[in-house]
SETI-766262 format. One record per residue (C-alpha): x, z, y. Coordinates in Angstrom, 2 decimals. Last residue first. Example, Ala and Ser with C-alpha at 12.3 -4.5 7.8 and 13.67 -1.06 7.14 Angstrom:
<atoms>
u 13.67&w 7.14&v -1.06
u 12.30&w 7.80&v -4.50
</atoms>
This chain:
<atoms>
u 63.56&w -12.41&v -21.78
u 60.42&w -11.59&v -19.76
u 58.92&w -9.74&v -22.73
u 62.16&w -7.74&v -23.12
u 62.11&w -6.81&v -19.41
u 58.42&w -5.84&v -19.69
u 59.19&w -3.43&v -22.54
u 62.23&w -2.01&v -20.73
u 60.15&w -1.39&v -17.57
u 57.39&w 0.39&v -19.53
u 60.02&w 2.68&v -21.15
u 61.74&w 3.33&v -17.80
u 58.37&w 4.29&v -16.31
u 57.59&w 6.57&v -19.26
u 60.85&w 8.51&v -18.97
u 64.53&w 7.46&v -18.67
u 65.08&w 9.52&v -15.51
u 67.49&w 6.87&v -14.16
u 64.73&w 4.24&v -14.21
u 62.50&w 6.63&v -12.27
u 65.14&w 7.20&v -9.60
u 65.82&w 3.44&v -9.24
u 62.12&w 2.61&v -8.71
u 61.59&w 5.48&v -6.30
u 59.96&w 8.77&v -7.31
u 57.01&w 10.08&v -9.29
u 56.31&w 10.88&v -12.93
u 53.38&w 12.29&v -14.96
u 50.59&w 11.72&v -12.43
u 47.53&w 12.58&v -14.52
u 44.45&w 10.63&v -15.64
u 45.64&w 9.97&v -19.19
u 49.04&w 8.66&v -17.97
u 49.99&w 7.76&v -14.40
u 53.37&w 6.86&v -12.90
u 53.42&w 7.16&v -9.10
u 56.09&w 5.01&v -7.43
u 57.34&w 5.79&v -3.93
u 58.81&w 3.75&v -1.08
u 58.16&w 0.51&v -3.00
u 61.11&w -1.92&v -3.09
u 61.09&w -2.48&v -6.88
u 57.33&w -3.00&v -6.83
u 57.00&w -6.66&v -7.91
u 59.37&w -6.29&v -10.94
u 56.94&w -3.70&v -12.37
u 54.41&w -6.41&v -13.18
u 51.11&w -4.58&v -13.63
u 51.11&w -2.97&v -10.20
u 48.37&w -1.05&v -8.46
u 49.61&w -1.10&v -4.89
u 48.63&w 1.37&v -2.14
u 49.80&w 0.30&v 1.34
u 49.68&w 2.45&v 4.46
u 50.21&w -0.17&v 7.11
u 53.02&w -1.01&v 9.56
u 54.38&w -3.79&v 7.29
u 52.18&w -4.92&v 4.36
u 50.74&w -8.33&v 5.36
u 54.00&w -10.28&v 5.73
u 55.21&w -8.97&v 2.35
u 51.81&w -9.87&v 0.90
u 52.19&w -13.52&v 1.96
u 55.59&w -13.75&v 0.20
u 54.08&w -12.14&v -2.91
u 51.25&w -14.68&v -2.83
u 53.62&w -17.65&v -2.56
u 55.91&w -16.26&v -5.30
u 52.94&w -15.43&v -7.54
u 51.57&w -18.96&v -7.10
u 54.92&w -20.40&v -8.22
u 55.26&w -18.04&v -11.19
u 51.69&w -18.41&v -12.50
u 49.05&w -15.90&v -11.42
u 46.93&w -13.33&v -13.31
u 48.83&w -10.18&v -12.33
u 49.47&w -11.10&v -8.68
u 46.92&w -8.87&v -6.90
u 47.11&w -6.06&v -9.44
u 44.81&w -4.04&v -7.14
u 46.32&w -4.21&v -3.65
u 44.84&w -1.65&v -1.26
u 45.77&w -1.89&v 2.44
u 45.14&w 0.86&v 4.98
u 45.58&w 0.27&v 8.74
u 43.09&w -2.64&v 8.72
u 44.10&w -6.03&v 10.16
u 40.77&w -7.63&v 9.15
u 42.27&w -11.10&v 9.64
u 45.19&w -10.21&v 7.38
u 42.80&w -8.92&v 4.68
u 40.79&w -12.18&v 4.82
u 44.03&w -14.19&v 4.67
u 44.99&w -12.14&v 1.59
u 41.67&w -13.03&v -0.05
u 42.28&w -16.69&v 0.86
u 45.70&w -16.42&v -0.81
u 44.11&w -15.08&v -4.00
u 41.63&w -17.96&v -4.12
u 44.49&w -20.45&v -3.79
u 46.46&w -18.73&v -6.57
u 43.46&w -18.77&v -8.92
u 42.78&w -22.46&v -8.26
u 40.02&w -23.61&v -5.92
u 36.75&w -25.52&v -6.57
u 35.13&w -22.46&v -8.19
u 35.33&w -20.38&v -4.99
u 32.77&w -17.94&v -6.44
u 30.10&w -20.66&v -6.03
u 31.58&w -23.75&v -4.33
u 34.52&w -24.15&v -1.92
u 32.74&w -25.77&v 1.03
u 35.25&w -27.32&v 3.45
u 35.06&w -26.09&v 7.07
u 38.63&w -24.70&v 6.94
u 39.94&w -28.23&v 6.36
u 37.19&w -30.82&v 5.99
u 38.47&w -32.85&v 3.02
u 40.92&w -30.14&v 1.80
u 44.62&w -31.02&v 2.20
u 45.02&w -28.80&v 5.28
u 43.65&w -25.84&v 3.29
u 46.36&w -26.39&v 0.63
u 49.36&w -26.00&v 2.97
u 47.66&w -23.49&v 5.27
u 47.13&w -20.90&v 2.52
u 50.53&w -19.22&v 2.83
u 48.68&w -16.00&v 3.81
u 50.22&w -16.07&v 7.32
u 48.88&w -19.60&v 7.87
u 45.32&w -18.61&v 6.95
u 45.56&w -15.46&v 9.10
u 46.98&w -17.39&v 12.07
u 44.17&w -19.98&v 11.83
u 41.50&w -17.27&v 11.75
u 43.05&w -15.58&v 14.78
u 43.06&w -18.94&v 16.65
u 39.41&w -19.60&v 15.64
u 38.32&w -16.28&v 17.28
u 36.72&w -13.74&v 14.93
u 32.90&w -13.59&v 15.09
u 32.49&w -13.55&v 11.29
u 34.87&w -10.61&v 10.85
u 32.07&w -8.06&v 10.35
u 31.08&w -9.89&v 7.16
u 33.60&w -12.60&v 6.22
u 36.04&w -14.48&v 8.46
u 38.07&w -15.60&v 5.42
u 35.06&w -16.67&v 3.33
u 33.19&w -18.25&v 6.26
u 36.32&w -20.22&v 7.26
u 36.88&w -21.54&v 3.72
u 33.25&w -22.69&v 3.69
u 30.36&w -21.32&v 1.65
u 29.45&w -20.15&v -1.84
u 31.18&w -16.78&v -1.87
u 34.64&w -15.56&v -2.85
u 35.34&w -12.48&v -4.92
u 38.98&w -12.28&v -6.01
u 39.45&w -10.70&v -9.43
u 42.98&w -9.25&v -9.17
u 42.01&w -7.36&v -6.03
u 42.85&w -7.52&v -2.33
u 41.23&w -4.71&v -0.33
u 41.42&w -3.96&v 3.40
u 40.54&w -0.43&v 4.53
u 39.94&w 1.12&v 7.97
u 36.45&w -0.43&v 8.34
u 35.55&w 1.36&v 5.12
u 35.88&w 4.74&v 6.85
u 33.88&w 3.64&v 9.91
u 31.01&w 2.36&v 7.70
u 31.00&w 5.59&v 5.65
u 30.96&w 7.90&v 8.68
u 33.94&w 10.17&v 8.32
u 33.62&w 13.85&v 7.36
u 33.38&w 13.01&v 3.65
u 36.95&w 11.62&v 3.73
u 38.29&w 15.10&v 4.60
u 40.41&w 15.15&v 7.81
u 44.23&w 15.34&v 7.93
u 44.72&w 11.70&v 8.95
u 42.66&w 10.78&v 5.88
u 42.27&w 13.63&v 3.40
u 41.08&w 13.55&v -0.22
u 40.08&w 16.94&v -1.60
u 39.71&w 18.61&v -5.01
u 36.65&w 18.55&v -7.24
u 34.27&w 16.11&v -8.93
u 35.55&w 13.22&v -6.82
u 33.03&w 10.68&v -5.43
u 33.10&w 7.01&v -6.43
u 32.93&w 3.88&v -4.23
u 34.26&w 6.29&v -1.60
u 36.63&w 3.76&v 0.07
u 39.48&w 6.02&v -1.19
u 37.90&w 7.05&v -4.50
u 38.10&w 3.49&v -5.81
u 41.92&w 3.70&v -5.54
u 42.13&w 6.54&v -8.06
u 39.60&w 5.06&v -10.48
u 41.67&w 1.86&v -10.66
u 44.84&w 3.76&v -11.67
u 43.17&w 6.15&v -14.14
u 45.40&w 5.77&v -17.24
u 43.02&w 3.32&v -18.90
u 45.64&w 0.56&v -19.26
u 49.15&w 2.03&v -19.19
u 50.70&w 3.19&v -15.96
u 51.63&w 2.19&v -12.44
u 50.66&w 3.18&v -8.89
u 52.93&w 1.86&v -6.13
u 52.97&w 3.58&v -2.72
u 54.22&w 1.37&v 0.11
u 55.05&w 3.00&v 3.44
u 54.27&w 2.14&v 7.09
u 51.75&w 4.96&v 7.46
u 52.39&w 7.88&v 5.07
u 51.13&w 8.32&v 1.51
u 50.53&w 11.76&v -0.02
u 50.20&w 12.93&v -3.61
u 48.04&w 15.18&v -5.81
u 46.02&w 14.27&v -8.91
u 44.62&w 17.26&v -10.83
u 42.87&w 15.29&v -13.60
u 41.56&w 11.80&v -12.98
u 39.27&w 9.98&v -15.47
u 38.22&w 13.38&v -16.81
u 37.63&w 13.65&v -20.59
u 34.11&w 14.91&v -21.36
u 32.38&w 11.71&v -20.31
u 28.58&w 11.64&v -19.78
u 28.87&w 10.72&v -16.11
u 32.40&w 9.52&v -15.17
u 34.85&w 12.25&v -14.14
u 37.09&w 12.72&v -11.13
u 39.51&w 15.61&v -10.41
u 41.62&w 15.65&v -7.24
u 44.32&w 18.33&v -6.83
u 44.92&w 17.39&v -3.17
u 45.14&w 13.66&v -2.40
u 46.64&w 12.87&v 1.03
u 46.46&w 9.66&v 3.05
u 47.97&w 9.03&v 6.51
u 46.45&w 5.82&v 7.87
u 46.85&w 6.16&v 11.64
u 43.08&w 5.72&v 12.03
u 41.29&w 3.05&v 14.05
u 37.89&w 3.08&v 15.78
u 36.72&w 6.51&v 14.66
u 33.36&w 8.25&v 14.27
u 33.27&w 11.64&v 12.57
u 29.67&w 12.53&v 11.66
u 29.87&w 12.30&v 7.90
u 26.70&w 12.62&v 5.82
u 26.91&w 9.26&v 4.03
u 26.11&w 9.90&v 0.36
u 25.42&w 6.70&v -1.62
u 21.69&w 6.09&v -1.35
u 19.36&w 8.11&v -3.58
u 17.02&w 6.15&v -5.84
u 13.40&w 5.61&v -4.66
u 13.91&w 1.87&v -4.02
u 15.37&w 1.42&v -7.51
u 12.58&w 3.25&v -9.37
u 10.28&w 1.45&v -6.92
u 11.25&w -1.91&v -8.40
u 10.65&w -0.75&v -11.99
u 7.29&w 0.80&v -10.98
u 6.33&w -2.47&v -9.25
u 7.21&w -4.36&v -12.43
u 4.94&w -2.10&v -14.51
u 2.13&w -2.52&v -11.94
u 2.60&w -6.31&v -11.92
u 2.58&w -6.45&v -15.72
u -0.56&w -4.27&v -15.57
u -2.26&w -6.77&v -13.25
u -1.27&w -9.83&v -15.27
u -2.48&w -8.30&v -18.54
u -5.65&w -6.88&v -16.93
u -6.58&w -10.41&v -15.73
u -8.17&w -11.19&v -19.10
u -10.50&w -8.18&v -18.88
u -11.72&w -8.96&v -15.35
u -12.15&w -12.60&v -16.38
u -14.42&w -11.49&v -19.24
u -16.44&w -9.30&v -16.87
u -16.99&w -12.26&v -14.53
u -17.84&w -14.48&v -17.52
u -20.58&w -11.93&v -18.54
u -21.95&w -11.42&v -14.98
u -23.14&w -15.04&v -14.62
u -25.35&w -14.80&v -17.76
u -26.79&w -11.51&v -16.44
u -27.54&w -12.98&v -13.02
u -29.19&w -16.09&v -14.45
u -31.27&w -14.00&v -16.87
u -32.42&w -11.53&v -14.19
u -33.26&w -14.33&v -11.71
u -35.09&w -16.22&v -14.50
u -37.15&w -13.08&v -15.23
u -37.89&w -12.65&v -11.53
u -39.29&w -16.19&v -11.39
u -41.35&w -15.79&v -14.57
u -43.16&w -12.63&v -13.41
u -42.39&w -9.01&v -14.27
u -44.72&w -5.98&v -13.96
u -47.64&w -7.42&v -15.97
u -47.23&w -5.01&v -18.92
u -46.36&w -7.98&v -21.19
u -43.71&w -9.03&v -18.67
u -42.19&w -5.51&v -18.67
u -42.08&w -5.49&v -22.49
u -40.38&w -8.90&v -22.54
u -37.94&w -7.80&v -19.81
u -36.98&w -4.74&v -21.95
u -36.16&w -6.84&v -25.02
u -34.60&w -9.76&v -23.16
u -32.40&w -7.42&v -21.08
u -31.35&w -5.46&v -24.15
u -30.35&w -8.70&v -25.85
u -28.37&w -9.69&v -22.76
u -26.62&w -6.30&v -22.75
u -25.78&w -6.72&v -26.46
u -24.39&w -10.20&v -25.66
u -22.34&w -8.77&v -22.80
u -21.02&w -6.06&v -25.10
u -19.97&w -8.76&v -27.58
u -18.38&w -10.79&v -24.75
u -16.44&w -7.72&v -23.60
u -15.26&w -7.00&v -27.16
u -14.15&w -10.64&v -27.67
u -12.15&w -10.57&v -24.42
u -10.52&w -7.27&v -25.41
u -9.57&w -8.63&v -28.83
u -8.02&w -11.74&v -27.25
u -6.13&w -9.86&v -24.52
u -4.78&w -7.26&v -26.96
u -3.61&w -9.99&v -29.35
u -1.99&w -11.91&v -26.50
u -0.14&w -8.79&v -25.32
u 0.98&w -7.95&v -28.85
u 2.11&w -11.56&v -29.18
u 4.35&w -11.13&v -26.10
u 5.90&w -7.98&v -27.62
u 6.71&w -9.82&v -30.85
u 8.12&w -12.79&v -28.90
u 10.43&w -10.49&v -26.90
u 11.60&w -8.86&v -30.14
u 12.30&w -12.29&v -31.59
u 14.19&w -13.29&v -28.39
u 16.38&w -10.16&v -28.73
u 17.19&w -11.07&v -32.34
u 17.77&w -14.72&v -31.39
u 20.24&w -13.77&v -28.63
u 22.34&w -11.71&v -31.07
u 22.11&w -14.44&v -33.75
u 23.01&w -17.11&v -31.21
u 26.01&w -15.04&v -30.07
u 27.21&w -14.53&v -33.65
u 26.68&w -18.20&v -34.55
u 28.57&w -19.43&v -31.49
u 31.42&w -17.01&v -32.25
u 33.95&w -19.58&v -33.43
u 36.81&w -17.68&v -31.78
u 37.78&w -20.60&v -29.53
u 34.15&w -21.49&v -28.80
u 32.98&w -17.99&v -27.80
u 36.22&w -17.40&v -25.86
u 35.59&w -20.55&v -23.82
u 31.88&w -19.79&v -23.38
u 32.52&w -16.41&v -21.75
u 29.98&w -16.80&v -18.93
u 27.60&w -18.64&v -21.27
u 27.57&w -15.96&v -23.99
u 27.52&w -12.95&v -21.61
u 24.91&w -14.50&v -19.29
u 22.72&w -15.35&v -22.31
u 22.91&w -11.76&v -23.61
u 22.23&w -10.30&v -20.13
u 19.27&w -12.61&v -19.55
u 17.71&w -11.70&v -22.89
u 18.33&w -7.97&v -22.30
u 16.60&w -8.21&v -18.90
u 13.62&w -10.00&v -20.47
u 13.43&w -7.22&v -23.12
u 13.30&w -4.59&v -20.37
u 10.48&w -6.57&v -18.73
u 8.60&w -6.82&v -22.05
u 9.03&w -3.09&v -22.74
u 7.42&w -2.11&v -19.42
u 4.63&w -4.66&v -20.02
u 3.84&w -3.16&v -23.45
u 2.96&w 0.25&v -21.96
u 1.07&w -1.28&v -19.03
u -1.02&w -3.51&v -21.30
u -1.89&w -0.59&v -23.58
u -3.07&w 1.56&v -20.67
u -5.18&w -1.25&v -19.20
u -6.82&w -2.04&v -22.55
u -7.83&w 1.60&v -23.07
u -9.33&w 1.77&v -19.56
u -11.25&w -1.50&v -20.00
u -12.70&w -0.31&v -23.35
u -13.89&w 2.98&v -21.81
u -15.42&w 1.18&v -18.80
u -17.37&w -1.10&v -21.20
u -18.57&w 1.90&v -23.25
u -19.82&w 3.56&v -20.00
u -21.47&w 0.38&v -18.52
u -23.60&w -0.71&v -21.52
u -26.48&w 1.61&v -20.50
u -26.54&w -0.49&v -17.32
u -28.77&w -3.03&v -19.15
u -31.64&w -0.49&v -19.25
u -31.15&w 0.30&v -15.56
u -31.40&w -3.44&v -14.76
u -34.70&w -3.83&v -16.66
u -36.33&w -0.96&v -14.73
u -34.84&w -2.04&v -11.38
u -36.52&w -5.41&v -11.59
u -35.82&w -8.40&v -9.31
u -34.09&w -6.41&v -6.56
u -32.06&w -4.53&v -9.17
u -31.02&w -7.87&v -10.72
u -29.98&w -9.27&v -7.34
u -27.93&w -6.11&v -6.71
u -26.28&w -6.52&v -10.12
u -25.44&w -10.09&v -9.11
u -23.82&w -8.78&v -5.93
u -21.95&w -6.10&v -7.91
u -20.69&w -8.67&v -10.46
u -19.59&w -10.97&v -7.60
u -17.81&w -8.12&v -5.85
u -16.02&w -7.22&v -9.11
u -15.25&w -10.91&v -9.85
u -13.72&w -11.50&v -6.42
u -11.88&w -8.15&v -6.33
u -10.37&w -8.50&v -9.79
u -9.65&w -12.23&v -9.40
u -7.88&w -11.65&v -6.05
u -5.96&w -8.66&v -7.40
u -4.75&w -10.66&v -10.38
u -3.77&w -13.79&v -8.45
u -2.27&w -12.37&v -5.27
u -0.98&w -8.80&v -5.63
u -0.55&w -9.02&v -9.41
u 1.12&w -12.42&v -9.13
u 3.36&w -11.17&v -6.31
u 4.25&w -8.06&v -8.33
u 5.10&w -10.27&v -11.32
u 7.26&w -12.47&v -9.07
u 9.20&w -9.42&v -7.82
u 9.77&w -8.30&v -11.41
u 10.95&w -11.76&v -12.50
u 13.48&w -12.29&v -9.72
u 14.92&w -9.20&v -8.01
u 14.23&w -6.91&v -10.96
u 15.50&w -9.52&v -13.42
u 18.62&w -9.98&v -11.24
u 19.33&w -6.24&v -11.44
u 19.15&w -6.44&v -15.23
u 21.60&w -9.38&v -15.12
u 23.94&w -7.18&v -12.96
u 24.32&w -4.54&v -15.66
u 23.04&w -1.03&v -14.89
u 25.31&w 1.95&v -15.70
u 28.60&w 0.89&v -14.07
u 26.83&w -0.67&v -11.08
u 24.96&w 2.59&v -10.49
u 28.32&w 4.42&v -10.51
u 29.35&w 2.55&v -7.34
u 26.74&w 4.45&v -5.30
u 23.65&w 2.57&v -4.03
u 23.53&w 0.97&v -0.56
u 23.95&w -2.66&v -1.70
u 21.29&w -2.06&v -4.39
u 18.92&w -0.88&v -1.65
u 19.39&w -4.05&v 0.41
u 18.70&w -6.12&v -2.71
u 15.54&w -4.03&v -3.34
u 14.38&w -4.34&v 0.28
u 14.85&w -8.13&v 0.39
u 13.03&w -8.65&v -2.90
u 10.20&w -6.26&v -1.95
u 9.72&w -7.99&v 1.42
u 9.49&w -11.40&v -0.30
u 6.99&w -10.03&v -2.83
u 4.86&w -8.60&v 0.01
u 5.03&w -11.96&v 1.82
u 3.92&w -13.75&v -1.34
u 0.92&w -11.44&v -1.60
u -0.10&w -11.64&v 2.09
u 0.17&w -15.44&v 2.24
u -1.62&w -15.91&v -1.08
u -4.43&w -13.50&v -0.15
u -4.88&w -15.30&v 3.20
u -5.08&w -18.77&v 1.68
u -7.25&w -17.91&v -1.32
u -9.80&w -15.81&v 0.61
u -10.23&w -18.26&v 3.51
u -10.60&w -21.12&v 1.00
u -13.19&w -19.16&v -1.01
u -15.19&w -18.37&v 2.18
u -15.33&w -22.10&v 3.00
u -16.46&w -22.90&v -0.58
u -19.10&w -20.12&v -0.57
u -20.57&w -21.37&v 2.70
u -20.84&w -24.89&v 1.21
u -22.33&w -23.37&v -1.96
u -24.99&w -21.52&v 0.07
u -25.81&w -24.59&v 2.17
u -26.28&w -26.73&v -0.96
u -28.60&w -24.03&v -2.41
u -30.61&w -23.88&v 0.84
u -31.01&w -27.68&v 0.72
u -32.39&w -27.34&v -2.83
u -34.86&w -24.68&v -1.50
u -36.09&w -26.74&v 1.46
u -37.44&w -29.72&v -0.50
u -39.45&w -27.82&v -3.17
u -40.45&w -25.44&v -0.38
u -42.59&w -28.12&v 1.31
u -44.37&w -29.14&v -1.93
u -45.47&w -25.65&v -3.06
u -46.22&w -26.17&v -6.78
u -47.59&w -22.63&v -7.54
u -45.87&w -22.51&v -10.95
u -42.93&w -24.92&v -10.78
u -41.97&w -24.88&v -7.10
u -43.29&w -21.52&v -5.87
u -42.62&w -19.28&v -8.88
u -39.52&w -20.92&v -10.32
u -37.75&w -21.71&v -7.02
u -39.00&w -18.51&v -5.38
u -37.44&w -16.33&v -8.13
u -34.30&w -18.48&v -8.64
u -33.35&w -17.88&v -5.01
u -32.18&w -14.38&v -6.01
u -29.58&w -16.05&v -8.29
u -28.21&w -18.04&v -5.34
u -28.31&w -15.04&v -2.95
u -26.16&w -12.99&v -5.33
u -23.55&w -15.78&v -5.54
u -23.63&w -16.25&v -1.74
u -23.17&w -12.49&v -1.24
u -20.18&w -12.55&v -3.58
u -18.54&w -15.42&v -1.69
u -19.26&w -13.75&v 1.68
u -17.73&w -10.49&v 0.36
u -14.67&w -12.38&v -0.89
u -14.15&w -14.10&v 2.49
u -14.43&w -10.73&v 4.28
u -11.77&w -9.36&v 1.90
u -9.45&w -12.30&v 2.59
u -9.82&w -11.75&v 6.35
u -9.09&w -8.02&v 5.82
u -6.01&w -8.90&v 3.74
u -4.60&w -11.18&v 6.42
u -5.07&w -8.53&v 9.12
u -3.56&w -5.80&v 6.91
u -0.34&w -7.77&v 6.38
u 1.98&w -5.12&v 7.83
u 0.20&w -2.50&v 5.64
u 0.75&w -4.27&v 2.31
u 4.26&w -2.81&v 1.78
u 2.91&w 0.70&v 2.31
u 0.00&w 0.00&v 0.00
</atoms>
């Protein structure tokens, strides 16, 4: 209702149209009384001409009212779905990083796509049918009461069992609809996994395995869909049976009323016409339950996201630019449901103008450590200070404005080179600054060869560029941001030798005068780091310069020897 409020004017117009439609339907069946009595029994010549014209007028009015209803309901419903989509995406972008670890992106896409469409269908198609047919049934009931209240009351004995059946059907539909939407998310996730990793699937001959996995989920989806169809079919048959019983009751009571002289032929035809028109209306109300309950289930899934807590942002400290002094004090971090902490008692400091390298085996806690700095995750205990102040004291947007990030998996967007470098808050950067950043990142040589230079579209996720070219654009973006803190997450790990040399050269121009944290896979790239932190099982087990750690002969020296042998 909150989302519908901005479109109240449209909905009121649609409601007026529905009421006119229903009134026209009731008026048509009421006209049966004078048509039968005056035209066929009393043979009134003048009325035999006027009454057909009245029927044409009624249906013309009903057609205009139907158009008003359809147009305004559609506009309001689709607008509500659009607003839901935009709000849910906005909410996802404000949720903590842990949400993205627990809910896969394909499931999020189902909420944004299928769930939003189901809500639109429920708001437009299902709600329109429900209101139209309910008003029509009430109008026809009114016509029946006007013709004979005694007969109508007898027919209304069918109302309680009908309401009971409708309630049971609605509950079952909603229960199955939840499971169908979850199944749709699993289908999308399985397909995304198989298609996104198609090279590995082919090389390892896993087509059969992936098809079997997808087929099992599709079978479950089919089973749930058939339950819906079975429920709809049984419900429709039940409603028709009750309608037939109601019609039989009407004939029985109407016959007795006619014999008693309280019901004439015209009123009987009005009762019959109304009752016959009510049965399809009730059947449509039953059939639309599936669509309505799917919409309700989808709305609940969307609101479960919208009602989630945003990532905490209670800081009041506003800052334009920090010096960049970082200190971790006995920091412990743990993922939900895990007994072993991802970080356990981590303490170190990093000064402006220095490079701190973080190394260690896979799963040692390196990535978790750097994700705490922009507050993608929150520590369980301990403190992280920036320029001597706790991170939580800074406004989240101000804190993140101080950090530039270049990762191993570069995220580029479907747009131009310029739009990807001058991204987000950088979009108003002067062309000269953009040009300097591209040149400084060693990207100028390949950008100049593109058909339209910096205005060339690079495709979804930068698919038209090589890995080294994408990495250099990410560095250009970081150069343009000119933040005092720079995080490099294995920025050269996946590159060939030539690309690594170009990227490393660009990084050396980017790092001076900043506080730089480097997660390094290739130890040869961090030989000149001011300090190296060696991590193992969430703890810092060694620290010092490259030469000091080699001399110690510990874990760092062991990792270095292994890489040296691999290189040889």
